[in-house]
Phi, psi and omega in degrees: 000129183289160173273158184228138175268125183248189190307321186286007182306129178247008176051055176272356173073000179298327179292323178297317183294329184266342184295121182284347182240011176053052183255009181249130182213167353276149174268170183298342179264359180279146183296333181264011182300313184295335182266349184283140179281336181197186173264159186223153177249127179285112183293340179281334183258338182299132181256011176061035181281335178082001181300319181294320181297320182293330185264346183298122184286347183237014179054043180274354185248127180225157170294144183306320181283350182248014179294137174300151182310320183290347181245005184301328181293345180292340174298316178288324179297315180296311179298320180296325177300315182284330175295313180295324181293330183279351182279000000 
């Protein structure tokens, strides 16, 4: 089950730097960075290693199955970001 980036994301980029499969976007060098409301985890590329969750300074990253009820919709938000990006 993939990890999900939820509302408290403050985009400090530590998760991007530690991710072994580069599944977190947008980064500061991405063309859609300025328009993004937060960072997102690609559920298709995430390998469930948990490295990003451990380093997140604001606990914005959860396993998809362990999201608090108020943040469950972020699983779709994260997947939707990458779906829209691929079009």
